[in-house]
C-alpha positions as MATLAB code, in Angstrom:
seq = 'MSRSAHPAGPRHADVLPEGHYQAPPSDLNRLDPRVWSRTVTRNDDGAAEVGGLDVRALAEEFGTPAYFLDEADFRARCRAWRSAFGQDADVFYAGKAFLSRAVVRWLTEEGLNLDVCSGTELAVALDAGMPAERIALHGNNKSTAEIERAVTAGVGRIVLDSYQEIVRVAAVAQEHGVRQRVQIRVTVGVEAHTHEFIATAHEDQKFGLALADGMAAEAVRRVLRLDSLELVGIHSHIGSQIFDMAGFEVAARRVVSLLADVRDEHGVELPEIDLGGGLGIAYTSEDDPREPQDIAKALNEIVTRECEAADLRVPRLSVEPGRAIVGPTAFTLYEVGTVKPLEGLRTYVSVDGGMSDNIRTALYDAEYTVALVSRTSDAPPMLSRVVGKHCESGDIVVKDAFLPSDLAPGDLVAVPATGAYCRAMASNYNHALRPPVVAVADGDARVIVRRETEDDLLRLDVG';
ca = [
      30.555  190.085   88.585;
      27.698  187.869   87.878;
      24.456  186.685   89.330;
      22.586  183.015   89.220;
      19.857  183.031   86.696;
      16.203  182.115   88.063;
      15.152  178.483   86.773;
      12.479  180.163   84.801;
      14.807  182.213   82.735;
      18.243  181.070   81.888;
      20.738  183.486   81.977;
      18.310  186.174   82.164;
      20.150  188.377   84.704;
      23.589  187.517   83.846;
      26.004  190.539   84.162;
      28.713  189.418   81.561;
      32.216  191.114   81.595;
      32.779  194.441   80.197;
      33.831  194.176   76.622;
      31.530  191.176   76.144;
      28.908  193.321   73.899;
      29.704  194.565   70.544;
      30.108  198.353   69.911;
      26.783  200.239   69.121;
      25.772  200.828   65.931;
      27.277  203.987   64.037;
      23.528  204.741   63.206;
      20.856  203.477   65.139;
      18.066  204.800   62.924;
      19.365  202.541   60.174;
      17.356  199.366   59.268;
      19.705  196.957   57.960;
      18.289  195.172   54.642;
      19.967  192.004   55.428;
      17.479  191.781   58.373;
      14.227  193.682   57.505;
      11.860  192.723   54.832;
      12.649  194.124   51.555;
      10.166  196.842   51.380;
      10.762  198.023   54.873;
      12.122  201.847   54.504;
      11.877  205.088   56.670;
       9.859  207.811   55.503;
      10.577  211.741   55.698;
       9.259  211.452   59.239;
      11.660  209.013   60.351;
       8.968  206.439   60.904;
       9.371  202.714   59.152;
       7.233  202.142   56.509;
       6.615  198.490   54.986;
       4.768  197.843   51.513;
       4.504  201.783   51.828;
       2.379  201.906   54.779;
       3.480  203.838   57.729;
       3.979  201.707   61.142;
       2.415  204.285   63.211;
      -1.000  204.110   61.065;
      -0.610  200.116   61.040;
      -0.746  200.359   64.779;
      -3.382  202.493   65.099;
      -5.627  200.241   62.716;
      -4.619  196.811   64.014;
      -3.097  197.315   67.263;
      -0.043  196.183   68.554;
       1.524  193.685   69.345;
       1.014  192.748   65.559;
       2.875  190.517   62.986;
       3.004  192.388   59.606;
       4.383  190.297   56.808;
       5.598  191.628   53.373;
       3.695  189.605   50.557;
       5.855  191.120   47.913;
       8.848  190.030   49.882;
       7.258  186.382   50.546;
       6.378  185.789   47.001;
       9.885  187.006   45.625;
      11.413  184.512   48.082;
       9.119  181.668   46.866;
      10.103  182.371   43.120;
      13.709  182.480   43.944;
      13.579  179.226   45.516;
      11.642  177.892   42.750;
      13.880  179.400   40.144;
      17.106  178.289   41.740;
      16.132  174.523   41.706;
      14.453  174.454   38.312;
      12.013  171.982   37.017;
      13.815  169.002   37.819;
      13.708  169.407   41.597;
      10.835  170.138   44.100;
      10.749  172.991   46.663;
       8.570  172.017   49.807;
       7.542  174.964   51.894;
       7.747  173.770   55.054;
       4.471  174.823   56.639;
       5.464  174.455   60.551;
       7.067  177.638   60.237;
       3.840  179.354   59.664;
       0.922  178.557   57.876;
      -2.511  180.130   56.881;
      -4.960  180.004   54.270;
      -3.470  183.046   52.709;
      -0.089  181.566   52.670;
      -1.040  178.458   51.097;
      -3.022  180.196   48.148;
       0.407  182.271   47.470;
       2.386  179.119   47.528;
      -0.081  177.573   45.051;
       0.158  180.515   42.958;
       3.873  180.771   42.959;
       4.429  177.015   42.159;
       5.528  175.415   45.150;
       4.984  172.419   46.894;
       3.892  172.052   50.769;
       5.009  169.983   53.850;
       2.772  169.734   56.870;
       3.255  167.780   59.987;
      -0.370  167.288   61.414;
      -3.954  166.674   60.416;
      -4.852  169.891   61.135;
      -1.956  171.683   59.081;
      -2.972  169.372   56.161;
      -6.740  170.528   56.574;
      -5.728  174.257   56.379;
      -3.591  173.252   53.175;
      -6.660  171.285   51.489;
      -9.224  174.152   52.845;
      -7.323  176.446   51.001;
      -6.885  175.111   47.708;
      -3.346  173.253   47.569;
      -3.533  170.317   45.416;
      -3.070  167.324   47.352;
      -0.409  165.573   45.207;
       1.769  168.636   45.841;
       1.643  167.722   49.861;
       3.846  165.635   52.018;
       2.823  164.547   55.535;
       5.575  164.407   57.963;
       5.434  163.729   61.722;
       7.234  161.330   64.243;
       3.980  160.241   65.690;
       0.896  160.360   63.229;
      -2.264  159.263   64.283;
      -4.209  156.700   62.340;
      -6.997  159.417   61.570;
      -4.210  161.694   60.302;
      -3.136  158.828   58.075;
      -6.574  158.195   56.906;
      -7.067  161.994   56.241;
      -3.924  162.075   53.898;
      -4.410  158.846   52.354;
      -8.096  159.638   51.190;
      -6.974  163.100   50.291;
      -4.328  161.787   48.029;
      -1.194  163.455   49.317;
       1.717  163.121   47.475;
       4.486  162.032   49.899;
       3.864  160.610   53.397;
       7.249  160.420   55.139;
       7.562  157.385   57.286;
       9.335  157.899   60.527;
       9.142  154.464   62.387;
       8.466  150.487   62.116;
       5.129  151.465   63.437;
       4.111  154.285   61.131;
       4.757  151.737   58.102;
       2.284  149.076   59.167;
      -0.412  152.157   59.792;
       0.143  153.635   56.484;
       0.276  150.147   54.672;
      -2.989  149.197   56.649;
      -5.037  152.211   55.935;
      -3.567  152.544   52.112;
      -4.689  148.724   51.716;
      -8.129  149.691   53.174;
      -8.831  152.313   50.977;
      -7.466  150.330   47.792;
      -4.755  153.058   47.313;
      -0.993  152.364   46.751;
       0.585  155.243   48.821;
       3.721  156.961   47.728;
       6.382  157.187   50.962;
       9.533  158.374   52.023;
      11.587  156.955   54.753;
      13.139  159.488   57.168;
      16.609  158.608   57.863;
      18.967  159.817   60.605;
      22.248  160.182   59.165;
      24.362  160.809   62.175;
      25.275  164.593   61.469;
      25.612  166.805   64.510;
      24.345  170.328   62.652;
      26.034  173.603   63.854;
      22.804  174.679   65.802;
      20.829  174.688   69.061;
      20.831  171.117   70.869;
      16.875  171.241   70.564;
      16.710  171.850   66.730;
      19.741  169.730   65.597;
      17.803  166.784   64.072;
      20.227  163.982   62.531;
      22.135  162.952   65.305;
      21.102  159.576   66.591;
      19.854  160.445   70.266;
      16.858  162.094   69.243;
      13.106  161.329   68.353;
      13.038  161.669   64.390;
      13.660  159.007   61.807;
      15.471  155.398   61.620;
      19.195  155.513   62.275;
      21.387  154.444   59.371;
      23.925  153.478   61.690;
      22.318  150.759   63.379;
      20.577  149.216   60.444;
      17.052  150.568   61.376;
      16.889  152.569   58.017;
      17.839  149.678   55.827;
      15.235  147.318   57.742;
      12.675  149.891   56.991;
      13.462  149.762   53.513;
      13.095  146.148   53.533;
       9.517  146.404   55.055;
       8.081  148.918   52.829;
       9.120  146.971   49.577;
       7.178  143.865   50.870;
       4.042  145.862   50.938;
       2.084  146.049   47.996;
       0.154  149.175   49.057;
       3.289  151.142   49.679;
       5.493  152.766   46.872;
       8.693  153.543   48.095;
       9.727  156.372   46.057;
      12.826  158.027   48.142;
      14.980  158.762   51.202;
      14.404  161.535   53.620;
      17.178  163.677   55.419;
      16.734  166.469   57.648;
      20.099  167.838   59.774;
      18.870  170.766   61.617;
      17.566  174.401   61.867;
      19.340  177.727   61.236;
      22.466  176.353   59.586;
      24.645  178.448   57.646;
      27.404  175.513   56.929;
      27.077  173.340   53.872;
      29.349  170.983   55.433;
      26.582  169.228   57.043;
      24.445  168.481   53.927;
      27.589  167.121   52.185;
      28.071  164.273   54.787;
      24.272  163.684   54.959;
      24.260  163.419   51.243;
      26.921  160.976   51.100;
      25.498  158.782   53.531;
      21.945  158.863   51.987;
      23.458  158.037   48.539;
      25.369  155.157   50.079;
      21.733  154.088   51.213;
      20.296  154.226   47.840;
      23.448  152.197   46.444;
      22.688  149.319   49.095;
      19.169  149.590   47.986;
      19.989  148.986   44.654;
      22.447  146.019   45.316;
      20.378  144.437   47.800;
      16.762  144.789   46.053;
      17.419  145.818   42.621;
      15.844  148.959   43.044;
      16.892  152.705   42.179;
      14.856  154.915   44.088;
      13.862  158.095   42.214;
      14.183  160.720   44.921;
      15.876  162.276   47.769;
      14.942  165.061   50.063;
      17.678  167.102   51.917;
      14.926  168.359   54.234;
      15.671  172.457   55.161;
      16.905  174.451   58.160;
      18.928  176.793   56.020;
      19.713  180.160   58.356;
      18.345  183.593   57.774;
      19.747  186.844   59.035;
      18.351  187.593   62.688;
      21.293  189.997   63.445;
      23.355  191.861   61.219;
      26.318  189.452   62.097;
      24.454  186.513   60.327;
      25.223  185.719   56.818;
      22.976  183.523   55.118;
      23.393  181.916   51.740;
      21.025  182.792   48.794;
      18.764  180.239   47.136;
      20.691  179.946   44.054;
      24.029  179.432   46.030;
      22.093  176.598   47.939;
      20.787  175.154   44.993;
      24.197  174.926   43.125;
      25.789  173.412   46.384;
      23.387  170.688   46.796;
      23.137  169.795   43.207;
      26.909  169.721   43.107;
      27.074  167.085   46.218;
      24.206  164.915   45.028;
      25.624  164.689   41.640;
      29.093  164.026   42.548;
      27.909  161.309   45.268;
      25.718  159.311   42.902;
      28.392  159.548   40.102;
      30.437  158.008   42.520;
      28.256  155.293   43.395;
      27.339  154.816   40.043;
      23.774  155.956   40.460;
      21.040  157.916   38.169;
      20.810  161.188   40.107;
      17.622  161.399   41.782;
      15.263  164.125   41.740;
      15.999  166.261   44.536;
      13.793  168.074   47.040;
      14.163  170.618   49.853;
      11.922  172.057   52.388;
      12.977  175.516   53.161;
      10.475  177.289   55.724;
      12.221  179.761   57.957;
      14.462  180.722   54.922;
      11.068  181.740   52.895;
       8.948  183.538   55.655;
      11.005  184.269   58.427;
      12.641  187.558   57.022;
       9.343  188.606   55.530;
       7.671  189.869   58.722;
       8.231  191.906   62.008;
       6.609  192.108   65.239;
       5.133  195.378   66.219;
       5.030  196.370   70.008;
       4.250  199.455   72.040;
       6.761  200.760   74.765;
       5.171  200.505   78.015;
       8.229  200.870   80.594;
      11.601  201.988   80.484;
      13.604  200.875   83.699;
      17.277  201.927   83.896;
      19.429  199.597   86.204;
      22.580  201.669   86.953;
      25.763  199.963   85.926;
      23.847  197.113   84.014;
      21.112  197.755   81.083;
      17.984  199.324   80.619;
      14.799  197.002   80.413;
      12.485  197.999   77.955;
       8.931  196.429   78.567;
       6.582  195.989   75.561;
       3.203  194.985   74.994;
       3.903  191.492   74.049;
       6.524  188.873   74.880;
       7.208  185.052   75.131;
       3.391  184.731   73.950;
       4.119  185.978   70.576;
       7.748  184.857   70.514;
       8.938  182.069   72.698;
      12.111  181.511   70.661;
      14.520  183.605   72.850;
      13.507  181.606   75.884;
      13.406  178.484   74.172;
      16.474  178.466   72.286;
      18.498  181.403   73.604;
      17.626  183.004   70.195;
      18.850  186.245   69.327;
      17.179  189.176   67.660;
      17.809  192.746   66.824;
      15.151  195.604   67.316;
      14.843  199.099   66.549;
      12.751  202.120   67.067;
      10.211  202.466   64.275;
       7.910  205.169   65.082;
      10.655  208.178   64.782;
      14.296  208.780   64.664;
      16.479  209.739   67.249;
      20.020  211.511   67.773;
      20.020  210.244   71.382;
      22.904  208.381   72.491;
      22.783  204.557   72.608;
      21.920  202.647   75.657;
      22.356  198.757   76.157;
      18.768  197.461   76.300;
      17.006  194.209   77.268;
      13.679  193.969   75.436;
      11.426  192.035   77.651;
       7.598  191.257   77.713;
       4.673  191.909   80.091;
       4.393  188.183   81.284;
       5.043  186.835   84.966;
       7.801  185.224   84.156;
      11.442  186.362   84.784;
      12.606  184.429   81.360;
       9.848  186.520   79.449;
      12.752  188.016   76.977;
      12.266  189.159   73.359;
      15.502  190.657   72.774;
      18.502  189.608   75.386;
      20.889  192.570   74.220;
      20.262  195.465   71.908;
      21.126  199.422   71.692;
      18.312  201.389   71.371;
      18.200  205.324   71.897;
      18.477  206.690   75.172;
      15.482  208.737   74.858;
      13.225  205.930   74.399;
       9.892  206.738   76.065;
       6.347  204.906   76.911;
       4.261  205.171   73.785;
       7.082  204.447   71.429;
       6.781  201.773   68.529;
       9.361  199.373   68.379;
       9.850  196.278   66.162;
      11.490  193.216   66.081;
      12.467  191.952   62.474;
      12.618  188.279   61.438;
       9.990  187.086   63.228;
       7.972  185.376   60.425;
       8.799  182.037   61.058;
       8.099  180.082   64.304;
       6.503  183.181   66.113;
       2.960  183.038   65.316;
       3.346  179.345   64.897;
       4.441  179.031   68.303;
       2.513  181.492   70.351;
       0.548  181.167   73.231;
      -2.078  182.061   75.583;
       0.243  182.191   78.546;
      -1.325  184.731   81.068;
      -4.502  184.439   78.951;
      -2.461  186.544   76.620;
      -4.548  187.346   73.323;
      -2.576  186.233   70.286;
      -1.741  188.676   67.892;
      -2.899  189.105   64.365;
      -0.883  188.596   61.379;
      -1.452  191.416   58.642;
      -0.269  191.015   55.237;
       0.945  194.058   53.490;
       1.408  194.525   49.985;
       1.338  197.781   47.575;
       0.325  200.217   50.031;
      -2.838  197.589   51.110;
      -2.985  196.086   54.378;
      -5.230  192.993   55.186;
      -5.678  190.634   58.217;
      -5.089  187.275   57.144;
      -5.113  185.944   60.838;
      -7.380  187.866   63.312;
      -6.195  188.821   66.671;
      -7.919  186.675   69.176;
     -10.421  188.125   71.545;
     -11.587  187.465   75.005;
     -14.639  185.685   73.602;
     -12.629  183.233   71.740;
     -10.823  182.163   74.979;
     -13.819  182.239   77.045;
     -15.711  180.321   74.487;
     -13.004  177.381   74.965;
     -13.345  177.515   78.874;
     -16.659  175.420   79.420;
     -17.020  176.151   83.168;
];
């Protein structure tokens, strides 16, 4: 038995064959530490706590929906990545995952660099005190204004994405009497094992200059002819939410091959190689991400081996974890509004948020888990679909999960691993007000991005 999905919500109402779903967990009250941030526990009352604070008290103080970010976990992950790669490599936090002034200050204090993708992300970084030389500017269509802002601020790298950008950056740098450090983003023809929309190194997509048709080699020639640009390296990014290191091995081999060609043709050994980010995290208990030290060891071995084979000096390695740092450190807290059993199918649990605070399920078919967090329950599990309150059939937060069958309106549920690309991609669909981000640490909670208000939206509507 199956029903066609409405175009607005792919697979939103499919009824899959019996046995498709995994068995319910043996303990619905357990909060898997692989998925939840490190300070999340249950207290003696059965409610979840983060940073020593009860989620019921957090909901009362800050309202729902809201993102709660575990600052201690965030900082620990920053230190783990910094330690894993050591002083001979650079770790750039990918700001597109989630960026705020508080996050920039944490990054600065923990010794990480920052990758930004727009002039306004750059503005946040500079306003919060990140040294400009520790910032890299990405983007496939940087405006002249964005380039000028980056050049005049003194950013450490601009990643060139097209022939037109070579001209734009060179002209702005020359106008300001600057020799701007740049990298060239190349597409290496690796099909990462990820969703089509977040696989970024095959040729048929908007990012970078392809190795296969000689575009990357031509970009190198053009940059090296320009006195206002200093080519410091090659950049590659093969996708997102990747667990398999094989793609990085192929990418590194091809990037190192380009470095060897540059040396042979131009007599220049470029000093840097950036292999991007995209390392996966655990959204559900079935996911098994690698630890930073394992990733660092694997990437360093790959690059060293390929450079030795090409008789090249090993360049300085850069990586760009974003999701891998912030993703596991936050959860979204919701209040249940309605519980609607559909006999023989599943139960629809409607919460007070939805696709306006987490578009990833609708956009990428992303999988999440969810838990009742305001109490524990011994009730039998029920197959559930957690949905939002928006006028959209594809407004799904968690497609398939097991929740206690005594779930009721007013209960609090939480979706873990929402630190990356949830608040960053949040919208005002149906004029929803984007939720706050609340940092929690050592028994203290403070708003770092406030909840939007009706006044905020009305001020933008000039009538």
